C-alpha positions in Angstrom: 15.2 8.3 -4.3 14.9 4.7 -3.2 13.1 3.9 0.0 15.4 2.8 2.9 15.1 -0.8 4.0 13.3 -1.4 7.3 12.9 -4.6 9.2 9.7 -6.4 9.9 8.8 -9.4 12.0 6.6 -12.0 10.5 4.4 -13.4 13.4 3.3 -16.5 11.4 6.7 -17.7 10.5 8.4 -16.1 13.6 11.2 -14.6 11.5 12.6 -11.2 10.8 13.2 -9.8 7.4 14.2 -6.5 5.8 12.6 -5.0 2.7 12.2 -1.7 0.9 8.9 -2.8 -0.7 6.3 -1.4 1.8 3.6 1.2 2.0 2.8 3.7 4.8 -0.8 3.5 6.1 -2.5 5.7 8.6 -5.2 4.0 10.7 -6.9 5.4 13.7 -4.4 8.2 14.0 -1.4 5.9 14.1 1.0 5.2 11.3 2.1 1.8 10.1 4.5 0.4 7.5 2.9 -2.6 5.7 4.8 -5.2 3.7 3.9 -8.4 2.1 5.4 -11.4 3.8 8.2 -13.3 2.1 6.7 -16.6 3.2 3.1 -16.3 2.2 0.2 -14.2 1.1 -0.3 -12.4 4.4 0.9 -8.8 5.3 3.3 -7.8 8.1 2.5 -4.5 9.9 5.0 -2.4 11.8 4.2 0.7 13.9 6.1 3.8 12.9 6.2 7.3 14.4 4.5 10.2 12.7 8.0 11.7 11.9 9.3 8.4 10.6 6.2 8.0 8.4 6.7 11.4 6.9 10.4 10.5 6.0 9.5 7.1 4.6 6.5 8.2 2.4 
């Protein structure tokens, strides 16, 4: 099953983008979706709920 596309906001370029190429990371008891930026080598992080993280994994 393919991952659903979710939207990210790239702070450095100040633009939104959608991708299905991301990973779910737990850090400090919170869950994040992490994707590589389309405009450079940096990563974009998005906070997701525990329930959403379980669905997206």
